[in-house]
Structure formats: C-alpha cells, structure tokens
C-alpha positions as CSV (number, residue, x, y, z in Angstrom):
1,X,21.4,-9.5,0.3
2,X,21.1,-6.8,2.9
3,X,18.6,-6.6,5.8
4,X,16.2,-4.0,4.3
5,X,15.9,-6.1,1.1
6,X,15.3,-9.3,3.2
7,X,12.5,-7.4,5.0
8,X,10.9,-6.4,1.7
9,X,11.0,-10.0,0.5
10,X,9.5,-11.1,3.8
11,X,6.7,-8.6,3.3
12,X,5.9,-10.1,-0.1
13,X,6.0,-13.6,1.3
14,X,3.5,-12.6,4.0
15,X,0.9,-11.5,1.5
16,X,-0.5,-15.0,0.5
17,X,-0.7,-15.9,4.2
18,X,-2.5,-12.6,5.0
19,X,-5.0,-13.3,2.2
20,X,-5.5,-16.9,3.2
21,X,-6.2,-16.1,6.9
22,X,-8.4,-13.1,5.8
23,X,-10.5,-15.0,3.2
24,X,-10.6,-18.6,4.3
25,X,-11.8,-20.3,7.4
26,X,-8.4,-21.8,8.3
27,X,-8.6,-21.2,12.1
28,X,-12.2,-20.2,12.6
29,X,-13.1,-16.7,13.9
30,X,-9.4,-16.2,14.9
31,X,-8.5,-16.0,11.2
32,X,-9.2,-12.3,11.0
33,X,-7.0,-11.7,14.0
34,X,-4.2,-13.7,12.5
35,X,-4.6,-11.8,9.3
36,X,-4.5,-8.5,11.3
37,X,-1.3,-9.5,13.0
38,X,0.3,-10.5,9.6
39,X,-0.9,-7.2,8.1
40,X,0.5,-5.1,10.9
41,X,3.8,-6.9,10.9
42,X,4.1,-6.6,7.1
43,X,3.3,-2.8,7.4
44,X,5.9,-2.4,10.1
45,X,8.5,-4.0,7.9
46,X,7.9,-1.3,5.4
47,X,8.8,1.4,7.9
48,X,11.8,-0.6,9.3
49,X,13.3,-1.5,5.9
50,X,13.2,2.1,4.8
51,X,14.7,3.3,8.1
52,X,17.5,0.8,7.9
53,X,18.3,1.4,4.3
54,X,18.6,5.2,4.8
55,X,20.4,5.0,8.2
56,X,23.0,2.5,7.1
57,X,23.3,3.6,3.5
58,X,21.9,0.3,2.2
59,X,19.7,1.7,-0.5
60,X,19.9,-0.6,-3.6
61,X,18.2,-0.7,-7.0
62,X,16.4,-3.8,-5.9
63,X,15.1,-2.1,-2.8
64,X,14.0,1.0,-4.8
65,X,12.0,-1.3,-7.1
66,X,10.7,-3.9,-4.7
67,X,9.9,-1.8,-1.7
68,X,7.1,0.2,-3.3
69,X,5.9,-2.8,-5.2
70,X,5.7,-4.8,-2.0
71,X,3.6,-2.0,-0.5
72,X,1.3,-1.9,-3.5
73,X,0.8,-5.7,-3.5
74,X,0.0,-5.7,0.3
75,X,-2.5,-2.9,0.1
76,X,-4.1,-3.9,-3.2
77,X,-4.4,-7.5,-2.0
78,X,-6.3,-6.4,1.1
79,X,-8.6,-4.0,-0.9
80,X,-9.4,-6.7,-3.5
81,X,-10.3,-9.1,-0.7
82,X,-12.6,-6.5,0.9
83,X,-14.2,-5.9,-2.5
84,X,-14.7,-9.6,-3.0
85,X,-16.4,-10.0,0.3
86,X,-18.6,-6.9,-0.3
87,X,-17.1,-4.9,2.5
88,X,-15.7,-2.3,0.1
89,X,-17.2,-0.8,-3.1
90,X,-15.4,-1.8,-6.2
91,X,-15.1,1.8,-7.4
92,X,-13.0,2.6,-4.3
93,X,-10.6,-0.2,-5.0
94,X,-10.4,0.8,-8.7
95,X,-9.5,4.4,-7.8
96,X,-6.8,3.2,-5.5
97,X,-5.3,0.6,-7.8
98,X,-5.6,2.9,-10.8
99,X,-3.6,5.6,-9.0
100,X,-0.9,3.0,-8.3
101,X,-0.7,2.0,-11.9
102,X,-0.5,5.6,-13.1
103,X,2.2,6.5,-10.6
104,X,4.2,3.4,-11.5
105,X,3.9,4.3,-15.2
106,X,5.2,7.8,-14.4
107,X,8.1,6.3,-12.5
108,X,9.0,3.9,-15.3
109,X,8.9,6.8,-17.9
110,X,11.0,8.9,-15.6
111,X,13.5,6.1,-14.9
112,X,13.9,5.5,-18.6
113,X,14.9,9.2,-18.8
114,X,17.3,9.0,-15.9
115,X,15.0,10.7,-13.4
116,X,14.0,9.4,-10.0
117,X,10.6,10.4,-8.7
118,X,10.8,10.4,-5.0
119,X,7.9,9.6,-2.7
120,X,6.0,12.8,-1.7
121,X,4.5,13.5,1.7
122,X,1.0,13.2,0.1
123,X,1.9,9.7,-1.1
124,X,3.1,8.8,2.4
125,X,0.0,10.2,4.0
126,X,-2.0,8.2,1.5
127,X,-0.2,5.0,2.3
128,X,-0.7,5.5,6.1
129,X,-4.4,6.3,5.6
130,X,-4.9,3.1,3.5
131,X,-3.1,1.0,6.0
132,X,-5.2,2.4,8.9
133,X,-8.3,1.8,6.8
134,X,-7.3,-1.8,6.2
135,X,-6.6,-2.5,9.9
136,X,-10.0,-1.1,10.8
137,X,-11.7,-3.1,8.1
138,X,-10.0,-6.3,9.3
139,X,-11.0,-5.7,12.8
140,X,-14.6,-4.9,11.7
141,X,-16.0,-4.4,15.2
142,X,-19.8,-4.4,15.3
143,X,-20.1,-1.0,17.0
144,X,-21.8,1.9,15.2
145,X,-19.1,4.3,16.1
146,X,-16.5,1.9,14.8
147,X,-18.3,1.5,11.5
148,X,-18.5,5.3,11.2
149,X,-14.7,5.4,11.8
150,X,-14.2,3.0,8.9
151,X,-16.4,5.2,6.7
152,X,-14.4,8.2,7.7
153,X,-11.1,6.5,6.8
154,X,-12.6,5.3,3.4
155,X,-13.2,9.0,2.6
156,X,-9.7,10.0,3.9
157,X,-8.0,7.2,1.9
158,X,-9.8,8.0,-1.3
159,X,-9.3,11.8,-1.0
160,X,-5.5,11.3,-0.2
161,X,-5.2,8.9,-3.1
162,X,-6.6,11.4,-5.5
163,X,-4.7,14.4,-4.0
164,X,-1.4,12.4,-4.1
165,X,-2.1,11.5,-7.7
166,X,-2.8,15.1,-8.7
167,X,0.3,16.2,-6.8
168,X,2.6,13.7,-8.6
169,X,1.2,14.6,-12.0
170,X,1.5,18.4,-11.3
171,X,5.1,18.0,-10.0
172,X,6.2,15.6,-12.7
173,X,4.2,16.6,-15.8
174,X,7.5,17.3,-17.6
175,X,8.1,13.5,-17.6
176,X,5.2,13.1,-20.0
177,X,6.6,15.7,-22.4
178,X,9.8,13.6,-22.7
179,X,7.9,11.0,-24.6
180,X,6.8,13.2,-27.4
C-alpha cells in the first residue's frame, strides 16, 4: 500500500477519535481543542495524499474511491455532530449530505459506463468552505464578530454546495441519459 492510500486510511481512522473528543467530555474543556487538532490534521492529509499521488504517479483505484469517501465521512460526521448539539440547523446538514449522495450516485453511474467524473473547482471550493466552517464551529469563540463569521461561512458553504451540485449536473447530464 502506498503512502497516499495510507494517509487516506489514517484520515478514516481519525474520524471516530474526532467525534469522541468533539462530543464527549473525555478531557474536559480541552476536548474541543483536541477535536480541532484532529480535524485539521485529517484535513491536511487530504491535501497531502492528493499531492503525493499526483506528483509521484501513485494514483490507484483504491485512492480514487476512498479519498473522496474519507472526505465525505469526515465532513458529514462533523456536521451531524453540530446538528445533534443544536449548533447547526438540520436542513443545512441535509442539503450538504444530499449533495454528496447525489454526486456519488452520478459518479457510480458514470463509472459503470467507463466515465470518470473529475472533481471541479466548485467542488474543491465547496470542500474548503465546509472545512473552514467546521474549524470555526469547533472553535466556537464567544465573540459576536466570530459568531457572525461562522454565519457567513454557513451561507458560503451552503451556496457553494448548491452551486457545485448544479455545476456537476449541468456538466454531466449525459450520464443520466445513459441509463434510459
């Protein structure tokens, strides 16, 4: 197993630890900071594994499948936790998770027809905005300006989620016609 794939697996393994420190009083008030560190490290492994895979030509079918799945698991786990604690409205989490299911479905149909749907810039912007939002929400500093910043990133993340979905559908609508 190559290094990028090991980083992807490490990201998946970090998720339960991230959730545990975020949701449960394991180390008192330091828990959210441990969760923040885990989330940032996990997010950075996403960047690093992609960079290494492309630079050293280590792209594998396992990586093509697991890397985006690991990202979805990390982000969706965080959003579900925030919804469970009342920090984030359920409809926001539903929109973001629904988009991920729809895009995954598109990719499965495309793959079944020998087509690879590459990540778009809108999708990358969406991921970055969601990760920034999650970092801000974990920090949850009690300042009015900080809370406003969180709300701004909620809007940015939702808008980019919808825009990236529309962009994927528009660019890949022919994939749907293959199933008729």
